N, C-alpha and C positions, 0 to 999 in steps of 0.2 A: 221390676221390684225384686229386692232380694231380702230375706228375712235370716237372720242368725239367731237360731234358737238354742240357748243352752239346756240341753235336754238332761234333766236330772231324775226324771222318771218318779218324781213324789207328786203329791195331791196338789202342791201349790202350781205346778208347771203342767199338770196333766192337760189342761184346758186352752193352753196357749194357742193350739191351732184354730181356735175359733176366730182369730184374728185375721187368717189368711185363707180360710175355707173357701172353696169355690172361685179362687184368684188364680190367674196366670202369672206365677211367680217362682222365683228360685228360693227353695228353702235348704239352709244349710243346719244340720242338726248336729250339735257338738256334744259328744257324748264322752264319758270318763274313759273310754278303751281306746279313743283316738289318739294317734302319736303326731300325726302331721297338721294337726288343728291350727297352728298358728299361721302357717302359709296359706292355708285355706282361707283363714278368715281375713288376713291382710290382703290376699288377692280379690276377694269378694268386696271388700270394703274399696279397695283402689278402683275396681271396674264399675261398680254401680254409681249411675250418675242421676237416676230418677228417684227412687225411694228405697230407703234403708230401714229396716225394723230389727231392732235388738231386744230380744225378751228373755228373762230366766230370773236368777238371783244375783244379787250385786249388792254393792254398797257405794258410797260416795267416791270409792277408788276405782270402780268400773264394774264391768259385767263379770261375773265369777265364772271360770271353767267349772264345769260340774264335778266336782270331787268333794271330799269331806274336808280337805286342808284348807280351804279358802284362802291359798296364797298365789293362785294363778288368776289371771284374768283375760277374757277374751278380748273386750274393749277396754283399752287402758290408755295412761298418757302418752306411751310411744308409738301407737297406732292411731289414735284418734285424728291425728293431721293427715292420714290417708283418706279421709272421708271427703267425697266429691259429690255426693248425691244432695240434690236440692231439697229433698223432704227426708228427714230422720226422725224416727220413732224410738224411744227408749223406756222400756217398761221393766224396770226392776226397782226393788226397794233402795230409795235415794239416788235415783238416776238423775233427777233434776239437780242435786248437789254436784255430781260429775259434771253434768253438760254445762252449769254455770261457771264451774271452775275452770273449764277447758274452753270455754265460750263457744260450745257447740250449738249452732241454731237447730232446735229441735222441739218437739213435744216430747216431755218427760214426765214420769211419774215421781212422787215423792215416796215415802213409806206407802206400799200397797198391801192392803190385807188381803192374803189369800187363803188362810187357814182359821180354824176356829181358836188356836192357841194365841195367834196374832190379835185377834179380835178382842180376847180376853186380857192380853198384857196391854195392848194400846187403848183399847176402848172401854175395858172393864165389864164386858158383856159376854155371855156364854151361848152363841149361836151353835146351832149343829155344823158339822162340815157342810152338809147339803146345803144349808142356807148361805153360807160362805160363797160356795161354788157357783151357786144360783146367780148372785150377784156379780162376781168374777166374770161368768159366761155373759152376762147381760151386757155389761161393758165392754167386752171384747166383741161380741156381735154388732154392737153399734160402731166400734171403731172400723170392723171390717165393712160395715155398710158405708161409712165416711170414705174410705178409701175406694170402694168401688163407684161412689158417685164422683170420685176426684175431688172431693171437698178441699179447699185450701187449708193446709195445716194450721195456720194461725186461727181458723175459726173452730177447731176441734175443742178447745177449752169451753168456749161458750155453748156450743151444741151439747157437749157431754153434760156440762153444768145444767143446762137447762131441762135434762131429763132426770135431774136428781130425784130419789125417792127421799124426801125430807124426814120421813117417818123410819127410814131405815139408816141408823148410825153408820153401817160398814159402807152402804151405797155412798152415803154423803162424804165420809171420810175419804174413801178411794176417789171420787170424783174432784173433790177440792183439791186433791194432791196433785192433779196434772197442771202443769203449766208450759206455756209457749215461751221459748228463749229465742230471742232475735239476736 
């Protein structure tokens, strides 16, 4: 298993590690100061045949390189074809749009609320950052457990959805945003 983590150092991505904690995997953390990141990412993508996880900030155009310019992408149309992994998980805002557009078989998130400003903008509610973080960690821990149990990727959406806290609009929104693309 290989994880490619766009390490922004912000509150939104501070808890990404809950996805892979306690697992035997290769974690590649892409930081703003890296210069050779493109080759590292392309090699990792091309060499992983089992499970490949991408996490960070992004858009329908790909997973952002962690900088404030938003003009470079870690996963993008020019390297998506290098993916050979049988299981791919993409967690960033609008990852599902990217995966659908490029026909990437994957579990992918749509807009994923990971901070209180997004909760206010998207859902019109004003939770504390701690409340948002608690939900994010809960979902990431559940994904971690599904990975450890070697659950088939196609079953993640159903399992994550079954654990939805229907009284919590952030939990409901984030879970309903996951799709499996075949």
